N, C-alpha and C positions, 0 to 999 in steps of 0.2 A: 689168120684171121686173128686180127686183132681189136678190141673195142677201148677206144681211149678214156683214160678217166677224166673226170671233170679238173679242169687246172686248178680249179679252189678248191678240192677237198682239202682239209684241214687235219692234222693228227695234234695229238696233246701231248704233254708231260705231266705226271704225278708224281713227285716227290716227298720220300720219306725223308722230312729237315731236320737234321742237328741243330741243336741251340745256337741260337744266334742267325739263322735263317730264316726269312720270311715264310709267315703261315697264316693263312686267312682266319682272323680273331675269330671267327664264330664256329670253328670246328676244334678240334683238339688231337693230337697226336697220337695215333694208332699205338705206338710205342708205352704209351702212358696206360694206354685200355686191358694191355695183354700181362696178367700172372699166371694164374691159374686156370683160366676158363678161355677157351675160344668162340664163347656160344654170345657175348655181349652185344648188342643190337647199335650200336654206333660204331661210326666208322672213320676213317684217318681224312682229314683237309688236303684239300690237294690245289696246287698250282698249275696253272693251264700255258703249254707256251705251245707253238705250231712247226712243223717241220711234214717234210714230205721227201719225196723221193731225191736224194742227194743235199739235202738241206739240213743233216742231224750234224755234219760239222759247223754249222753255224752258231748251234747253241753253247750260251756259256757255261764251261767247265767241262764239255764233252771233250775227250783223249782217247786215243788208240790204244788199242791191247798191249802196247808196250810200255806206255805212259801211265796207265789208268793208275790213279792215288793211291801209293799204299798206305797200308793205316798206318795212323799216327804219325803221318806226314816222312821224315826223315828217319823215322826208328825204325828198327829190325824187327821182324817179326817175334825174336826171342822177347823185347821189351813193349809189346804191345797189351794194353789196356783193355778187355773189352769193355762196350756201352754198359752203362749201370742195367740196363732191359736184359742184357746179354748174359745172364746170371749161369747159364749153363756154359759158357763156353770158358774152357780153360786155356790159358795162355799159349800152351802147344797145337792147340786146336783151331787159334786165330787167325782168321785169312789174311793174306798177305796184300790183299788191295781190301779197302774199305768202302771205295764209292764204285757201284755200279750201276750202269745202264741197259734195262731191258726194254728190248722190242716186244711190240704185241700186234695183231690184227685183231679189228673189229668183231670178234668170232668168239662163242659163249666157251669154247675151248682153251682162250687164254686166262681162264679162272683161277690155275694154281698160282701163274704169277701175280696176279692182281688181289687173291686173297694174302699169300704170303706178304705182300705191300703192306696192302691195308690192315691187315691184323697184327703187324709188328713182328712175323717172324723174321724175315729178313733182318732186321735191327738185332733179335733175340741172338742170333748166330753172327753178329758182326760186320753183318752189311750194310749202309746207307744207299736204299735201294730208290731209284728213280726210273718209273716205269713210262714208256712212250711208244705212242700209237703211230704206226707208220700207213701211209697210205696205201702201199702195195706189198706184194711179198719180193718182189724186186726189189722195193727199198729198205727191204728188211734185210734180204740178202747181202746188198753192196754196205750196209751203215755196219753191218757185223764184219764184213771182210776188211773195211777200212777203220773200225777200231771205233766208231763213233757208238756202237754198241759192244756191250761185252758179253751178254746173253738174249737169249730169243727165243720167244715162241717160235716153231717153224714147222710145217709140213715136213713130213719124214723122207721124202724124196728129196728136199732140197741140200741138203748137207753131203747127200750122195753125189750130186750133178754138183757140186762147187768144190769137192773133193777131187772129182774125176774132169772137170772143166767141160761140163756138157751143157749142148743148149743154151749155149750163150752165158752161162755162169763163168766169171772168171777162176782161173784154177787156184781155189784156196781149201787145203785141209778142214776138214771142220769134223765136229767128232759131238755124238750124241751119248750121255752118260743116264739120260733118262728119260721116257716116254711118260707124258703129258695126261694121254688119256685115251681111250679107245670109245670105239662107236660116234654118235650122235650127228654125222651128216645126212643128206637125202641129197636123191634127184628129183625136180621139179620140173614139171611139164606143164607150157600154157596150157590155161582153161578151156580151150576150145579143141583140146583131146579129152577132155571129162567125157566118160561115156563111152570110149573108144579104146582105151588103154588105161590100164591097173599097174600092175607090178610086173609084166611079162614084156620085156622089149620087144617079143616075136610083134607082137600086135602094132606096133611101131613102122614095122617094115613099111608096108603098104605104102603110109603117107611118105615115107623118105626115097622112095622109089619113084613115087607120083612127082614130088617134088624134082628130085634129080634129072628127071625125063623133060620136065618143061625148063632144065637150064635156072631153075632158084633151089637150090640144095637149103634146106634145112639147116638152121645156125643152134647149135647148141655151145653153152659155154663151161669153162672150169676156171680155175684161179691161178693155175702157174703150171706151165708144160710138164715137168718132174713130178709135180706133187700129189695129193691123196686125190683131190677132185678130179684132177685129168685120168687118174687111172680107173678111178670109181666109173667116170663117165666111160670111157675108152671100154672097160671092159664090160659094162650094162649093154652097149649100144653093139658089140661083136658078140653078145649072147642072143642079141636077136638077129643076128645074121647080116647087121649092118658095118662096115667099115668105115671108122672114123676118120681116116686119111683119103679116102674115096669117094662116100657115098654121100658125105654130110661136110658144112663146115664149122670147124670149132675154133670159138673166139677167147681169147683171156680176156677177165673182166675181175677186176679186186671184187672182194666179197660183198664189203657194203654197197656195190653198185650193181648188184646182182639184178635185183627187183625193178630198180629205175631203170634198168635197160629191157627188163620184158615188158614194163609198161608200157614202152614207147614201141615195142614190138619189134625189136632187133634181135632177139633169139626166140628160139621155142621151145628152149628148154634148158637147164643148167644144173650143174653140180656145185654144193658148196657147202658148208658148215651152219649149226643153227647158231644165230635164228631165223638167218634169210630164208630157209623155206617154209619155217611157220610165218613170216612177215606176208610171201607171196601170197600164202592163203588169208591172210587178215586182211589183205588188200584187195583180195577177189580177182588177183590176175593168174593166178596157177593154184597147183593142186601137187601133193608127195605123188610119185610113181612107186616109187623103194625107199626102203631106208639104205644104208651102208651097212647097218648091223643085220639087217636080211642078207645082204649079199654074201657078206663073210663076219660071221659074229664074233663079237672082242676083237676087229679087226685095231692094228695100231692106226694112230692117226697124227696128233700133233706130237712132237718134241722140244726138251729145252736145248735150246745146240749151244755151241762153242766153238770157238777158232781152235784148231788145234796146239796152234802156237800159245794160247791162252790158257789153256788147260796144261799144257806143258811146265810152263813157268809159274802159274799160281793152283797149284792141285789143291791145297787147304781152301781156296776160295771159291772154286769149284763145289767141291765137298760141303762147303757152309751153307751153297744155294739148296743142295739139293735135301739138306736136313731142314730147310726152310720149307722147300716144296713137298718133303715130307709132310710133314704138319699140316700143311694147307690143304695137302689132297688127301688124309683121314678126315677132317674137318667136313670137306666138301662131299664126300662120301658117306656122312649122316645127312640120309633125306629132309632131317629137319632142319637143317641148315638153309636147302636149298630157297625155299623164301628169301633167307637174308642173302644169300648169293646172286640171286636173279637183282635184287635190289642194287646191291654195289657194284656188278658188273653194268648195270644198265645207263651208268651214268654219262653224260655225254663224252666225255674224257677217255671213255673205255668203248661199250658198245653204241651207243648211244641209239638205244631203241627199249620201248616201255617194257617194264618188268615184267608185265602178263605175259606178253609175248614168248619172254626167254624162260619162263617159268614151267610152263604145261609139259612141254619134250623133257626138260631137265628131270620132272618126276614120271616120265614114262607114258604120258596123256599124249597120244599122237591121233588126231584128228587129220585124215591125211588130205580133206579139203574137196572129196569127190565122193563123200556119204560113207567111205570106209573109216572106221574108227578102230584105234588099235590101244589094248595097255601094255605096253612094250617092255620084257624084264630085262632085256639089251639095251636100256637107256645109257647115255654117257655117263661112264664112271672113269675116275681119277686116281682111284688106290686099289680098290675090291679087285681081287683073282688075279694078284701078280701084276696090275698094269704097269708099274714103272718101269718094270726090270727089262734093259735095251736089249731083247733077244736077236741073236743073230740071225736068224732066220729070217727075222722081218725086212732086214735089209738084203739077203738074199733073194726074198720074192721082188724085191722094189728093181733090183737088179734083171730080173728076169722080165720084168716086163719094159725094163728100158732095152732088153735084148728085144724081145716080140715085137716092139714097135720100130724097131730100127733107130732109137737113138743112141745106140754104140754099132760099131762094126765087128764083127765076130762076136767069140765068145767073152765074155768078159771075167776076169779074176772072182769070180762069186766070195771064195773064202777070204782072199784078201782083201778086199775094199771091203766087207763085211766087219773083219776085226780091225781095221783102219779105223773106221767110224764109228763103229757101236763100241762102248766102253764100259761093260759091264763091272769091268775093275774098279774102275772110279765108285760106281754104285755100290759095288759090294762092302767097299771101303769106307764110304759113310756111314751106310745101314747099320755096318758092322760096330762103327763108333758110338751110335747112338741107341745100340742093343735089338736091333732092328731086326727080326728072323725074316727074311723075302723066300719068295717062291722057287729061287734059281732057276738056270737057263732050261730051255724048254725046247727040243728037235721034234716034236710030234708034228705031223702033219696037218695042213690046213683045208676045210672044206668050203667050197663055195656054192652059191645058191643053184649054179644051172649044171652041178654035178660035177664040176672040175675039183682034184684033188694036187695040192702041191706038196710034194716029197723035197723037203730042203736037202735033202742027201742026193737030188739029181737035179739041178736048177734048171742046168742045160737041158736037160730031154724033156722038163716041163716046157720052157721058152720057146722049143720048137715043136711043141705038139699042138700048136694050136690052127685049125683051118684060115682064121681070119690074122692075118698078121701083115707086117712090114718089114722082116728079116731083111740085114744086109749082110 
């Protein structure tokens, strides 16, 4: 089941404009403010445009990955002169492509891309960035596939599905050299379940069974079938003895439309990233049953993805992006900066949500909306605890869930696909070039709230061990 997005949902573009391009006169370029400090309170001007699913190609200056603008026009990489604000970029490190378009969805975890843009960090590493907000994850995927975007905020499962050609995704190899964040998602239930269900999905099962018996199954929404929110929702329901493919109806809804759809009683619960769980509480229509970090502490969430073709052709450009994201992520994990983060990303061209609603959960303050209150140490992080390293085991876990839920037939090539998509080599090269010592690869088992343990050394055994499954 899919709840269709409103046809007039708009998206925006914000551009780090080089000299000669239009910039609103009341605000100044972020690159002019970034020298020694990242803590100044003013931020970049924005120009607005519109695009939705399938419309990115109509924007002036959009190009596919094979025709992205080479830095310096016709110059070769060895002739490039870095921008004046990019003093740390040597000629040999200069990106092969200067003008990049980045995709985001209206979620708090788009912040590393937004901050790298607004604080002039992409510019510092030779990238002229444009940030474009998409209407849905499908729009973001299609725009990366066809080259209208060069890099994008993505659910970690999406590059895997696209590489494999699963669940309606055109087969297009993609790579993940950077994890944007961990934690910070939740499962929201409608207000009528208050006092009846808290964080144990088993308490939800009697209501599911009753609705199913009446021929009106409960509806739960997620944001994209192979994505994180779909897997969190499926795992949560199954942990409560509820089969997500047989006992309830699953709907696909873009993140910013979750609250609106719950308001008109189109769903009984949803899984989405912040700030939309907090917004449901603010609007009095729902409450948080459980956070995803309670289900799996420090779980992977969003990534910065590229097509494999782009990464192969322009490796210095990819590494320049990673270096900028690194600086942005360090800035974001200084909690003193989170009020400014909330202010910046709250803009209509980014999340379009009051900064007060965004800020609380960024600081670990969780009002669950049903009388429970938590100061959560596992709030959303962007850099700490080796957050950004593209661990192979995370791709392997996703593949195990594709297997569990019948999204693939038979045993997938766990190791081969994980190594094709996750690119720690690019991450390690970029971090070595800036002298950052990361935490390296980790193949330790992962533990879940229901007692489950994932051993990345034997993903097939894990995938086939669940009593509730849709194995094919």
